[in-house]
C-alpha positions in Angstrom: 50.2 27.4 45.7 47.8 27.0 42.8 50.4 26.6 40.1 51.1 23.0 41.0 49.4 19.9 39.7 48.6 18.7 43.0 46.9 21.8 44.1 44.8 22.4 41.1 43.8 18.7 40.9 42.7 18.6 44.5 40.7 21.9 44.1 39.1 21.2 40.7 38.4 17.5 41.6 36.6 18.9 44.9 34.5 21.5 42.7 33.6 18.9 40.1 32.8 16.4 42.7 30.9 18.6 44.9 28.9 20.7 42.3 27.4 17.6 40.6 26.8 16.1 44.1 24.7 19.3 44.9 23.0 19.3 41.5 22.3 15.6 42.0 20.9 16.2 45.4 18.8 19.1 44.2 17.4 17.1 41.3 16.9 13.8 43.4 15.1 16.2 46.2 13.0 17.9 43.7 12.1 14.5 42.1 11.2 13.0 45.3 9.3 16.2 46.4 7.3 16.1 43.0 6.6 12.6 43.6 5.1 13.0 47.0 3.4 16.1 45.7 1.9 14.0 42.7 1.2 11.1 45.1 -1.0 13.5 47.4 -2.7 15.2 44.6 -3.7 12.0 42.8 -5.1 10.7 46.3 -7.2 14.0 46.3 -8.2 13.4 42.5 -9.1 9.9 43.3 -11.3 11.0 46.3 -13.0 13.6 44.3 -13.7 11.0 41.4 -15.1 8.7 44.0 -17.1 11.4 45.4 -18.5 12.2 41.9 -19.4 8.4 41.3 -21.5 8.5 44.6 -23.1 11.7 43.9 -23.8 10.3 40.2 -25.3 7.1 41.7 -27.5 9.1 44.4 -29.1 11.3 41.4 -29.6 8.1 39.4 -31.3 6.3 42.5 -33.7 9.4 42.7 -34.5 9.1 39.0 -35.6 5.5 39.8 -37.6 6.4 42.3 -39.5 9.0 40.4 -40.1 6.7 37.6 -41.3 4.0 40.1 -43.9 6.4 41.4 -45.2 7.8 38.0 -45.6 4.0 37.2 -47.9 3.5 40.4 -51.3 2.2 38.8 -53.4 4.2 41.3 -51.6 7.5 40.2 -51.7 6.4 36.6 -55.6 5.9 36.8 -57.3 9.2 35.8 -60.2 8.0 37.8 -58.7 7.4 41.4 -60.0 9.8 43.9 -58.1 12.3 45.6 -58.2 10.1 48.8 -56.6 7.1 47.0 -53.8 9.2 45.6 -53.2 10.8 48.8 -52.7 7.2 50.3 -50.4 6.5 47.5 -48.3 9.5 48.0 -48.2 9.0 51.8 -47.1 5.4 51.5 -44.5 6.5 49.0 -43.1 9.1 51.5 -43.1 6.5 54.3 -40.9 3.9 52.3 -38.7 6.5 50.9 -37.7 8.6 53.9 -35.6 10.9 51.9 -38.4 12.8 50.4 -40.1 15.2 52.2 -42.9 16.2 49.7 -44.8 15.0 46.8 -46.7 17.2 44.5 -49.3 16.1 41.6 -49.6 18.6 38.9 -51.9 18.4 36.2 -50.9 18.9 32.4 -51.5 22.5 32.7 -48.9 23.1 35.6 -51.7 23.4 38.4 -50.9 21.5 41.7 -53.9 19.2 42.3 -52.6 17.5 45.5 -50.1 18.5 48.1 -49.9 16.3 51.3 -47.9 18.7 53.8 -47.8 22.2 52.3 -50.9 24.4 51.0 -49.6 24.6 47.5 -52.9 23.4 45.9 -54.1 25.7 43.2 -50.6 27.1 42.7 -49.6 27.2 38.8 -45.8 25.9 38.3 -46.0 26.0 34.5 -43.3 28.4 34.4 -40.8 26.3 36.3 -37.8 25.0 34.4 -38.9 21.5 34.6 -42.4 21.7 33.1 -41.8 22.0 29.6 -39.4 19.0 29.6 -41.7 16.8 31.8 -44.5 17.8 29.4 -42.4 16.2 26.6 -42.2 12.9 28.6 -38.8 13.3 30.3 -38.2 12.9 33.9 -36.2 15.8 35.0 -34.2 17.0 38.2 -34.0 20.7 38.9 -30.7 22.4 40.4 -30.9 23.3 43.9 -32.6 26.7 44.2 -34.1 28.8 46.7 -38.0 28.2 46.4 -40.2 31.2 47.2 -42.9 28.9 47.7 -41.4 27.2 51.0 -38.7 29.8 51.5 -35.9 27.3 51.5 -33.5 25.6 49.1 -35.0 22.7 47.3 -34.0 20.2 44.8 -37.0 18.6 42.8 -37.8 15.8 40.7 -40.5 15.9 38.3 -41.9 12.6 36.3 -44.7 12.5 33.6 -47.8 10.0 34.3 -49.7 8.3 31.7 -53.1 6.8 31.6 -54.3 3.8 30.1 -54.6 5.4 26.7 -50.8 6.6 26.8 -52.1 10.3 27.5 -50.3 12.6 29.9 -52.6 12.4 33.0 -50.7 14.3 35.4 -46.9 14.9 36.8 -45.3 13.5 40.0 -43.2 16.2 41.6 -41.3 14.7 44.9 -38.9 17.0 46.5 -36.3 15.6 48.7 -34.3 16.8 51.7 -31.0 18.6 51.1 -29.8 16.9 54.2 -29.4 13.6 52.6 -27.2 14.9 49.8 -25.0 16.9 52.4 -24.9 13.6 54.6 -23.2 12.1 51.5 -20.9 14.9 50.9 -19.9 14.7 54.6 -19.7 10.7 54.7 -17.1 11.0 51.8 -15.9 14.5 52.8 -12.6 14.9 54.5 -9.6 12.9 53.4 -9.6 9.2 52.9 -6.0 9.4 54.2 -5.8 9.9 57.8 -2.7 12.2 57.3 -5.0 15.0 56.0 -7.9 16.9 57.3 -10.2 18.5 54.6 -13.9 18.7 53.5 -16.0 18.5 50.3 -18.3 20.8 48.7 -20.3 21.0 45.6 -20.6 24.1 43.1 -23.1 24.4 40.3 -22.3 25.9 37.0 -23.0 29.5 38.3 -20.7 29.2 41.2 -23.3 28.8 43.8 -22.3 26.5 46.7 -25.1 23.9 46.7 -23.8 21.6 49.3 -21.2 22.4 51.8 -20.6 20.9 55.5 -21.3 24.3 56.6 -25.1 24.5 55.5 -25.3 28.3 56.1 -22.9 28.9 52.9 -25.7 27.1 50.6 -26.9 29.3 48.0 -25.6 32.2 50.2 -22.1 32.2 48.9 -20.6 32.5 45.5 -17.5 30.2 44.9 -16.5 32.4 41.6 -16.9 35.7 43.5 -14.8 34.5 46.4 -11.9 32.8 44.4 -12.1 34.7 41.3 -12.1 31.5 39.5 -14.7 30.9 36.4 -16.6 28.0 35.0 -14.0 27.3 32.3 -11.5 27.0 34.9 -13.2 24.3 36.6 -14.1 22.3 33.3 -10.3 22.4 32.5 -9.2 21.5 36.2 -11.8 18.2 35.6 -11.1 17.6 32.0 -7.0 17.5 32.5 -7.3 15.7 36.1 -5.5 18.6 37.7 -5.5 20.0 41.3 -6.0 23.8 42.0 -4.4 26.1 44.6 -6.8 28.3 45.9 -6.5 30.8 48.9 -3.8 28.2 50.9 -6.0 25.2 49.8 -5.5 22.5 47.3 -8.8 21.3 45.7 -9.2 18.5 43.6 -12.2 19.1 41.0 -14.3 16.6 39.4 -17.4 17.4 37.1 -20.6 15.4 37.6 -21.4 13.9 34.0 -24.7 15.3 32.7 -27.4 12.6 31.4 -31.0 13.1 30.1 -33.0 14.8 32.7 -30.0 16.1 34.4 -28.0 18.7 32.5 -26.7 20.8 35.1 -22.8 21.8 35.8 -22.1 20.3 39.2 -18.4 20.5 40.5 -17.3 18.2 43.2 -14.3 19.9 45.1 -12.3 17.9 47.7 -10.3 20.4 49.6 -7.2 20.0 52.0 -5.1 22.7 53.7 -1.9 23.1 51.4 0.7 23.3 54.5 -1.0 19.9 55.8 -0.9 18.2 52.3 2.8 19.1 51.7 3.9 18.7 55.4 6.0 15.6 54.8 8.5 17.5 52.3 10.0 19.4 55.3 11.5 16.1 56.6 12.7 15.0 53.3 14.8 18.1 53.0 16.2 17.8 56.6 17.4 14.1 55.6 18.8 15.1 52.3 21.1 17.8 54.2 22.7 15.4 56.5 23.2 12.9 54.0 24.9 15.2 51.6 27.0 17.0 54.2 28.5 13.7 55.4 29.2 12.6 51.7 31.1 15.8 51.0 33.7 15.5 54.1 34.2 11.8 52.8 34.9 12.9 49.5 37.1 15.6 50.4 39.5 13.2 52.3 39.4 10.7 49.5 40.3 13.4 46.7 43.3 14.5 48.9 44.6 11.0 48.8 43.9 10.4 45.2 45.7 13.7 44.0 48.8 12.4 45.7 48.3 9.3 43.9 48.0 10.8 40.5 50.7 13.5 40.6 53.7 11.2 41.0 53.7 9.1 37.5 52.9 12.5 35.7 55.9 14.2 37.0 58.2 11.3 35.9 56.6 11.5 32.5 57.4 15.2 32.2 61.0 14.6 33.1 61.3 11.8 30.2 59.3 14.2 27.6 62.1 16.9 28.5 64.8 14.2 27.9 63.2 13.5 24.5 63.0 17.0 23.6 66.9 17.5 23.7 67.5 14.4 21.6 68.0 11.4 24.2 67.2 8.0 22.5 68.0 6.1 25.5 65.4 3.5 26.7 62.8 5.5 28.6 61.7 3.7 32.0 58.4 4.3 33.8 57.2 3.2 37.2 54.0 1.1 36.7 51.1 3.0 37.9 47.5 2.8 36.9 46.1 1.9 33.5 45.7 5.3 32.3 49.2 6.7 32.9 50.5 3.5 31.8 48.5 4.0 28.4 50.0 7.6 28.2 53.6 6.3 28.7 53.2 3.7 25.9 51.7 6.2 23.5 54.4 8.6 24.4 56.9 5.9 23.1 54.9 5.2 20.0 54.8 8.8 19.4 58.5 9.3 19.6 59.1 6.1 17.6 56.7 7.3 14.9 58.4 10.7 14.8 61.8 9.0 14.5 60.4 7.2 11.4 58.8 10.1 9.9 62.0 11.9 10.2 63.9 9.0 8.4 60.8 8.8 5.9 61.1 12.6 5.3 64.9 12.1 4.6 64.2 9.1 1.9 61.4 11.2 0.2 63.7 14.2 -0.2 66.4 11.9 -1.4 64.0 10.2 -4.0 62.9 13.8 -5.1 66.3 14.9 -5.6 67.4 11.5 -7.7 64.4 11.2 -9.8 64.8 12.2 -13.4 61.3 13.6 -13.0 61.1 17.6 -12.7 59.4 18.4 -9.4 58.6 21.9 -8.1 56.1 23.2 -6.0 54.6 26.9 -5.9 52.9 29.0 -3.6 49.5 30.2 -5.4 49.2 33.4 -3.3 52.9 34.5 -3.2 54.2 32.8 -6.3 57.2 31.7 -4.5 58.9 28.5 -5.4 58.8 26.1 -2.2 60.3 22.9 -3.8 62.9 22.7 -6.5 64.8 19.4 -7.5 67.9 18.3 -9.2 66.1 17.9 -12.5 64.8 21.3 -12.6 68.1 22.9 -11.7 69.8 21.1 -14.2 67.0 21.8 -17.0 66.4 25.3 -16.0 70.0 26.2 -14.9 68.8 28.1 -11.8 68.4 27.4 -8.1 65.1 27.8 -6.0 66.1 31.3 -4.6 66.5 32.9 -8.1 63.1 32.1 -9.3 59.5 33.1 -8.3 56.8 32.1 -10.7 55.7 36.0 -11.2 59.2 37.2 -11.8 62.3 35.6 -12.8 66.0 36.8 -13.2 67.9 36.6 -16.4 69.4 33.2 -15.3 65.9 31.7 -15.3 64.5 32.8 -18.7 64.4 29.0 -19.5 61.8 28.5 -16.8 59.9 31.6 -17.6 59.6 30.3 -21.2 58.6 26.9 -19.8 55.7 27.9 -17.6 54.3 30.4 -20.7 54.3 27.5 -22.7 50.7 26.3 -23.4 49.6 28.6 -20.4 51.0 26.4 -17.8 51.2 29.3 -15.6 47.5 29.9 -15.4 46.9 26.5 -15.0 49.3 26.2 -12.0 47.7 29.6 -10.3 44.1 28.4 -10.9 44.5 24.7 -10.2 41.7 23.3 -7.8 41.9 19.7 -8.8 44.6 17.2 -10.3 45.3 18.2 -13.8 47.3 16.4 -16.6 48.4 18.3 -19.7 51.0 17.5 -22.5 53.6 20.6 -23.3 55.6 20.9 -26.6 58.6 23.2 -25.4 60.5 25.0 -28.1 63.5 26.4 -26.7 67.0 26.9 -27.9 66.1 25.8 -31.5 64.9 22.3 -30.0 61.6 21.2 -29.4 60.9 18.7 -26.5 57.7 17.3 -25.3 56.8 16.8 -21.6 53.7 15.5 -19.5 53.0 17.6 -16.5 50.6 16.9 -14.0 49.6 19.8 -11.5 48.1 18.8 -8.3 46.9 21.4 -5.6 48.4 20.8 -2.0 46.1 22.7 0.5 47.5 24.0 3.6 46.0 23.8 7.0 42.3 24.8 7.1 41.6 28.4 7.2 45.3 29.1 6.0 44.8 30.4 2.5 48.4 31.8 2.5 50.1 28.2 2.8 48.1 26.7 -0.2 50.6 25.2 -2.6 50.6 23.5 -5.9 52.9 20.5 -6.8 54.0 20.0 -10.4 55.6 16.9 -11.5 57.0 16.8 -15.3 58.9 14.3 -17.2 60.5 14.0 -20.6 58.4 12.3 -23.6 60.5 13.6 -26.4 62.2 10.1 -27.1 59.0 8.0 -26.5 57.1 10.3 -28.9 59.9 9.8 -31.6 59.8 6.2 -31.0 56.0 6.2 -31.5 56.3 8.0 -34.8 58.8 5.6 -36.1 56.4 2.8 -35.1 53.6 4.2 -36.9 55.5 4.7 -39.9 56.6 1.0 -39.8 52.9 0.1 -39.4 52.0 2.1 -42.2 54.6 0.6 -44.4 53.4 -2.8 -43.2 49.8 -1.9 -44.4 51.0 -0.4 -47.8 52.8 -3.8 -48.2 49.7 -5.9 -47.4 47.7 -3.7 -49.6 50.1 -3.8 -52.4 50.3 -7.7 -52.2 46.6 -7.8 -52.3 46.1 -5.5 -55.0 48.8 -7.3 -57.2 46.8 -10.7 -56.6 43.5 -9.1 -57.3 44.5 -7.8 -60.8 46.8 -10.6 -61.8 43.9 -12.8 -62.6 42.1 -10.2 -65.2 45.7 -9.1 -66.5 46.5 -12.9 -67.1 43.1 -13.5 -69.1 43.8 -10.3 -71.3 47.5 -11.6 -71.9 46.3 -14.7 -73.0 44.1 -13.6 -75.5 46.5 -11.1 -77.0 49.2 -13.8 -77.0 47.0 -16.3 -78.9 46.0 -13.6 -81.6 50.0 -12.7 -81.8 50.8 -16.3 -82.3 47.9 -17.4 -84.6 48.9 -14.0 -86.4 45.3 -13.3 -86.6 42.6 -11.0 -85.1 41.0 -11.5 -81.6 38.1 -13.5 -82.1 35.2 -11.0 -81.7 33.6 -13.4 -79.1 36.5 -12.7 -76.8 36.1 -9.0 -76.9 33.4 -9.0 -74.3 35.5 -11.1 -71.9 38.4 -8.8 -72.3 36.4 -5.9 -71.4 34.6 -7.5 -68.5 38.1 -8.2 -67.2 39.3 -4.5 -67.8 36.3 -3.3 -65.8 37.1 -5.7 -63.0 40.5 -4.0 -62.7 38.9 -0.6 -62.9 36.6 -1.4 -60.0 39.4 -3.0 -57.7 41.5 0.4 -58.5 38.4 2.7 -57.9 37.7 0.8 -54.6 41.2 1.1 -53.6 41.3 4.9 -54.3 38.3 5.4 -51.9 40.0 3.6 -49.2 43.3 5.4 -49.6 41.6 8.7 -50.1 37.8 8.6 -49.5 35.5 11.5 -50.2 34.7 13.9 -47.4 31.2 13.5 -45.8 29.1 15.9 -47.4 25.4 17.0 -47.2 25.0 16.3 -43.5 21.4 16.4 -42.6 19.1 15.5 -39.6 18.6 11.5 -40.5 15.8 9.6 -38.9 17.1 6.2 -38.6 14.3 4.2 -38.6 13.3 5.5 -42.1 16.8 4.6 -43.2 16.6 1.3 -42.0 13.1 0.8 -43.6 14.7 1.9 -47.0 17.5 -0.5 -46.7 14.9 -3.3 -46.2 13.0 -2.4 -49.2 16.0 -2.3 -51.3 17.1 -5.9 -50.2 13.8 -7.4 -50.1 13.8 -9.3 -53.1 16.9 -10.5 -52.5 16.1 -11.8 -49.2 13.0 -13.5 -50.4 15.1 -15.3 -53.3 17.6 -16.6 -50.5 14.4 -17.7 -48.2 15.2 -15.1 -45.7 12.9 -14.0 -42.9 13.5 -10.5 -41.7 12.2 -8.5 -38.6 12.5 -4.7 -37.8 12.6 -3.9 -34.1 13.0 0.1 -34.1 13.1 2.5 -31.3 9.8 3.9 -30.6 11.4 7.4 -30.0 12.4 7.8 -33.5 16.0 8.8 -33.0 17.8 11.2 -35.3 21.4 11.7 -35.9 23.3 14.2 -37.9 25.2 12.5 -41.0 25.6 11.9 -44.5 22.5 9.8 -45.3 24.2 8.5 -48.6 27.0 7.2 -46.8 25.1 5.9 -44.1 22.7 3.7 -46.4 26.0 2.6 -48.2 27.3 1.2 -44.7 24.0 -0.3 -43.9 23.4 -1.9 -47.2 26.9 -3.6 -47.2 26.3 -5.2 -43.8 22.8 -6.4 -44.7 24.2 -7.8 -47.9 27.0 -9.7 -46.0 24.4 -11.0 -43.6 22.3 -12.4 -46.5 25.3 -13.9 -48.2 26.2 -15.7 -44.9 22.8 -17.4 -44.9 23.2 -19.7 -47.9 20.6 -22.0 -46.8 18.1 -19.4 -45.7 17.7 -18.1 -42.2 16.4 -15.0 -40.5 17.7 -11.5 -40.3 16.9 -9.0 -37.3 17.8 -5.3 -37.5 17.2 -3.3 -34.1 17.8 0.4 -33.3 18.1 2.0 -29.8 19.5 4.7 -28.0 22.3 4.6 -25.4 22.8 8.1 -23.5 23.7 10.4 -26.4 24.8 7.6 -28.9 22.6 5.4 -31.4 23.1 1.8 -31.7 22.2 -0.5 -34.6 22.3 -4.1 -34.5 22.3 -6.3 -37.5 21.9 -9.9 -36.3 21.8 -13.0 -38.8 21.7 -16.7 -38.5 24.5 -17.4 -41.0 27.3 -19.7 -40.9 29.3 -17.2 -38.3 32.9 -16.5 -38.3 36.0 -17.6 -36.2 38.0 -15.3 -34.1 40.7 -15.2 -36.7 38.3 -13.8 -39.4 36.9 -11.3 -37.1 40.3 -9.8 -36.4 40.9 -9.2 -40.3 37.5 -7.9 -41.0 38.6 -4.2 -41.9 41.9 -5.5 -43.8 41.9 -4.3 -47.5 41.5 -7.5 -50.0 40.7 -9.8 -46.9 37.4 -11.8 -48.1 36.1 -15.5 -47.3 33.8 -15.1 -50.7 35.0 -16.4 -53.7 33.7 -13.4 -56.0 34.5 -10.7 -53.3 37.2 -8.1 -53.3 37.6 -7.7 -49.6 37.0 -3.9 -49.8 33.5 -3.3 -48.8 33.9 -3.8 -45.1 37.3 -1.8 -45.2 35.3 1.1 -46.7 32.4 0.6 -44.3 34.6 0.6 -41.3 36.4 3.7 -42.5 33.2 5.7 -43.2 31.9 4.8 -39.6 35.2 5.7 -38.1 35.0 9.2 -39.7 31.5 9.3 -38.5 33.1 9.3 -35.1 31.3 5.9 -34.3 32.4 2.0 -33.6 31.6 -1.0 -34.8 31.5 -4.3 -32.5 31.2 -7.7 -33.8 30.0 -10.9 -31.8 30.0 -14.2 -33.8 29.6 -17.8 -33.1 30.5 -20.4 -35.9 27.6 -22.3 -37.0 25.1 -19.9 -35.1 25.5 -16.6 -36.7 26.9 -13.0 -36.3 25.9 -9.7 -34.9 27.2 -6.5 -36.1 26.5 -3.5 -33.8 27.0 0.1 -35.0 27.5 2.8 -32.3 27.3 6.3 -33.7 27.2 9.8 -31.9 23.6 11.5 -32.2 25.1 14.8 -32.4 
């Protein structure tokens, strides 16, 4: 029964609907329960805070009363008689009925006047309030049991100063604790009529100092009864939290101390816990009724939904089975809900793409088989050949089945020799990224050049045994032969150009020498001695041209390589050319790299190149100008820029700069720049040229520092 889609859909839909509904119901109930609880507790805390405010106001009023009495002129007058003082105290008690007694105490602590009790002559200097009042402060005691009157009392004491500002006496009014209890009872209970409760006050020692049941005042200790401590009460008051104690919920607040009142008083508004949380029972019943009804409705709806969903799925299954056996007929579906319609379209797209992929695979296979490039693939783990195209079969004379990378049969000796060339086998087995290499394969008395590209083809993640490497190689033998022939042709062209330039350069001096000899021969006389110097100059000129040409064609190797400070070399070059620049009215500027870069080179060859470039720059500024030389570093390379403000060069001239015998100067040989280019090239460097006709030229030498 539960193997069908309908039954599973119905069962699981009920479960996944009911379980979230139950969870939501529980969460919702708990949330509302918490809200109701928080609301009730906040109400208790607010009532406790209100009660706290009222008690603070009550204490403040008592301080004002004591201050008022202390400022009475008769009380302040040290010459007042006992009768006058008694009349003032009696008048104070008649106006402020909250007080039951007023004592006058001298600065030594002796009671000098007592209206109702026979306390005159008693010394109160050992009371906790005496030292504070002696220092000029108004002080209220904590509620305590007085042995003098054998009852709980709460006293105020205030200093009285005479006309000279000296402490004359102290007034000590005592008030009835009934007034404090009345305030507690009036604001006690619950402000909300839903609850019944009460309020009491506890001091820092745990003694109950105010309670609706007056018999408990100073006779019971809150800490002993509940096991709680002063720190716990302070924490409840500080964090505005309620406490649950012996089936009751208590909202605790602390009366803030102020000068003259430094006692820990805690106001506790108390409500029975069952009474406070009674509304939660009705909430639970309502939730049970609502969710039972919803569950029955959902069960009926899910049953109908399961029947609606199964029909199009069954049709799609039948269509997929037909596609699996190769049916390509047009697929028809009954229009249903959007999701199943999208699924039907996705299935159609998948079937179409699978067919296209199959056709593409056939095309790829055809291309691999018909290409002239060799293509094969190797499994790095097993060494098995997994792909072997027509070119490989023809070149190596073997089929894929006859070859593995690790071991080959006699029919595949050519392949074994091929992969051993230039250690291609190791490259294949260790390939982790795309690699390109050139192979010169000597086999059967013939050398062929191939370019091989090795690229890993990883398998599925975690399937190490399926990792493969694809190797594609193609024959470059004919291309390399053509390049050799082209290079040979270029060399012959250069030789021709150099020969023509050489012939042109030595023709003029030879013509001069021939003229002198022919003149002597025709005149049948010796050569005029005045012409000997000219002949020797022309011969030296020919010798110089031959010497420079030999240096270009077969330069001396770089010798004496040392670490060269390029800044020092540039300064030496400027020093050598300083007089020359001055004579040509040329200003110069050296902008040297402050890091003092060095490079490894033959300093003499380097100076030869730099002097040549500087000399050319000077000759380019026929009417004076400015020369700027800069040195800088670019990563691991050194750049030297030589910039002039001379006549500049055209694009055609720049292209011919390194050509032997090419020159734009009337007396130049055209070999200086050729030699400089050759030296820089042997140093592994390059030369860049930027020039604008009529504005100047910049040569930039870039040399490796190591």
